C-alpha angles and dihedrals in degrees: 000000000000118000121210099218120184091247092052091050091048089053091045090054090048093051091049091051090051091051092049091050090051089051090053091049089050091053090047095050090047099047106030126070088196090054091049092050091048094048092048091048106044129054096281096121098044090045092055090050094049091046091049091055092059096043096091092049092048094042090235111186115257089238089067093046091049091050090053093050088052088052091049090050095049093050095045097039094052098037107033093178088065088071089069100040097064 
């Protein structure tokens, strides 16, 4: 039997909030040239890679990793030069 403890529910809400924020970022990178430029010029790509390295250790859900990979794809697909700047 699976118990819904208050701490589990808090963690679940945090993970859902992270996923929703990632979906918003995906839409921004997909629709906005300014966001694409920003993502290509700041440390978005290197941050995603550094986060991905810690996901296994932190037991991060695969949905969050998948959302990060979508963001990585959007930034590098729409701004190919970003692949070489990180």
